[in-house]
C-alpha positions as a Python dict, from the first residue, in 0.01 Angstrom:
ca = {
    (1, 'M'): (0, 0, 0),
    (2, 'S'): (-84, -31, 366),
    (3, 'V'): (130, -22, 660),
    (4, 'T'): (299, -404, 795),
    (5, 'V'): (418, -503, 1105),
    (6, 'A'): (759, -511, 884),
    (7, 'D'): (698, -118, 848),
    (8, 'I'): (730, -55, 1205),
    (9, 'M'): (864, -327, 1424),
    (10, 'S'): (1208, -338, 1597),
    (11, 'T'): (1454, -546, 1439),
    (12, 'R'): (1711, -497, 1729),
    (13, 'V'): (1566, -796, 1964),
    (14, 'V'): (1720, -913, 2265),
    (15, 'T'): (1711, -1301, 2362),
    (16, 'I'): (1819, -1473, 2694),
    (17, 'D'): (1820, -1884, 2726),
    (18, 'M'): (1575, -2067, 2884),
    (19, 'D'): (1821, -2130, 3179),
    (20, 'D'): (1955, -1764, 3222),
    (21, 'R'): (1881, -1617, 3582),
    (22, 'L'): (1709, -1341, 3664),
    (23, 'T'): (2020, -1149, 3788),
    (24, 'I'): (2121, -1136, 3420),
    (25, 'V'): (1743, -1001, 3312),
    (26, 'K'): (1779, -743, 3624),
    (27, 'E'): (2108, -644, 3423),
    (28, 'I'): (1948, -597, 3096),
    (29, 'F'): (1642, -441, 3190),
    (30, 'D'): (1826, -181, 3403),
    (31, 'S'): (2060, -88, 3142),
    (32, 'A'): (1841, -112, 2824),
    (33, 'P'): (1544, 93, 2722),
    (34, 'F'): (1293, -190, 2633),
    (35, 'H'): (1023, -403, 2822),
    (36, 'H'): (1046, -769, 2680),
    (37, 'L'): (1299, -1022, 2661),
    (38, 'L'): (1294, -1325, 2409),
    (39, 'V'): (1317, -1662, 2547),
    (40, 'V'): (1505, -1904, 2300),
    (41, 'E'): (1643, -2276, 2308),
    (42, 'N'): (1801, -2406, 2015),
    (43, 'D'): (1755, -2035, 1818),
    (44, 'K'): (1390, -2133, 1899),
    (45, 'L'): (1152, -1900, 2009),
    (46, 'Q'): (1010, -2049, 2382),
    (47, 'G'): (854, -1760, 2540),
    (48, 'V'): (844, -1407, 2622),
    (49, 'L'): (964, -1235, 2964),
    (50, 'S'): (824, -903, 3038),
    (51, 'E'): (941, -674, 3263),
    (52, 'R'): (587, -689, 3432),
    (53, 'D'): (673, -1055, 3450),
    (54, 'Y'): (1011, -1011, 3621),
    (55, 'L'): (895, -719, 3867),
    (56, 'R'): (593, -973, 3947),
    (57, 'T'): (850, -1250, 4034),
    (58, 'L'): (1130, -999, 4231),
    (59, 'S'): (1085, -991, 4595),
    (60, 'P'): (958, -630, 4670),
    (61, 'H'): (1265, -589, 4934),
    (62, 'I'): (1542, -624, 4682),
    (63, 'G'): (1759, -326, 4730),
    (64, 'A'): (1599, -211, 5057),
    (65, 'I'): (1754, -194, 5374),
    (66, 'N'): (1549, -475, 5515),
    (67, 'E'): (1664, -706, 5238),
    (68, 'T'): (1739, -1054, 5335),
    (69, 'E'): (1878, -1359, 5187),
    (70, 'R'): (1565, -1513, 5084),
    (71, 'D'): (1486, -1177, 4911),
    (72, 'V'): (1784, -1220, 4704),
    (73, 'E'): (1726, -1601, 4622),
    (74, 'T'): (1439, -1448, 4396),
    (75, 'L'): (1708, -1356, 4159),
    (76, 'Q'): (1854, -1701, 4113),
    (77, 'R'): (1531, -1812, 3967),
    (78, 'R'): (1567, -1910, 3583),
    (79, 'A'): (1378, -1740, 3283),
    (80, 'H'): (1200, -2078, 3196),
    (81, 'Q'): (1056, -2036, 3535),
    (82, 'V'): (903, -1663, 3495),
    (83, 'M'): (826, -1645, 3132),
    (84, 'T'): (504, -1675, 2937),
    (85, 'R'): (514, -1969, 2716),
    (86, 'N'): (380, -2054, 2357),
    (87, 'P'): (349, -1692, 2302),
    (88, 'I'): (141, -1535, 2067),
    (89, 'T'): (346, -1434, 1750),
    (90, 'T'): (288, -1254, 1394),
    (91, 'S'): (439, -1248, 1083),
    (92, 'P'): (599, -879, 920),
    (93, 'E'): (318, -902, 645),
    (94, 'C'): (71, -885, 933),
    (95, 'S'): (-172, -560, 902),
    (96, 'L'): (-154, -325, 1214),
    (97, 'H'): (-518, -347, 1274),
    (98, 'A'): (-469, -738, 1291),
    (99, 'A'): (-175, -727, 1529),
    (100, 'S'): (-321, -468, 1724),
    (101, 'R'): (-649, -731, 1770),
    (102, 'L'): (-416, -970, 1894),
    (103, 'L'): (-253, -760, 2176),
    (104, 'L'): (-586, -655, 2282),
    (105, 'L'): (-764, -1004, 2227),
    (106, 'H'): (-478, -1158, 2448),
    (107, 'N'): (-412, -876, 2691),
    (108, 'I'): (-72, -882, 2608),
    (109, 'G'): (209, -602, 2546),
    (110, 'S'): (414, -749, 2249),
    (111, 'L'): (418, -968, 1939),
    (112, 'P'): (738, -1156, 1837),
    (113, 'V'): (780, -1150, 1465),
    (114, 'L'): (852, -1458, 1332),
    (115, 'A'): (956, -1523, 957),
    (116, 'Q'): (983, -1905, 821),
    (117, 'G'): (967, -1977, 1247),
    (118, 'Q'): (1297, -1735, 1295),
    (119, 'I'): (1269, -1441, 1500),
    (120, 'V'): (1292, -1096, 1299),
    (121, 'G'): (1146, -852, 1543),
    (122, 'I'): (894, -752, 1775),
    (123, 'V'): (626, -518, 1764),
    (124, 'T'): (487, -365, 2072),
    (125, 'W'): (148, -146, 2184),
    (126, 'K'): (365, 150, 2201),
    (127, 'D'): (497, 91, 1843),
    (128, 'L'): (160, 22, 1710),
    (129, 'L'): (2, 349, 1912),
    (130, 'R'): (314, 561, 1764),
    (131, 'A'): (226, 411, 1388),
    (132, 'Y'): (-156, 539, 1435),
    (133, 'S'): (-76, 863, 1582),
    (134, 'Q'): (136, 969, 1246),
}
């Protein structure tokens, strides 16, 4: 029996709404040990917001002595303005090899896992690397 995405995916998935502000995203990333948020609207996946996307959007002066009001305003942007739309997804039955190829082909760090259109988990490059190393 071969190992599938369902065997290694994280089922603890954090979702945010399309109109959530980056202040909420900041709170989540500051307090949680993961790097990808799934963006939903009416319980349907609309995009992925990675920590890298979030950091790329923020002013580098946030929290610094020379922080300005304009820097702080970058935290008022909405998730839908920063997220990656139409994310590449996978199914729980997908092989680890196929999931790895998707990540490499699309140069992405995670795959939302959907079953019958519903979010059931997420698998990241670290999950795959961990599985291959065991």
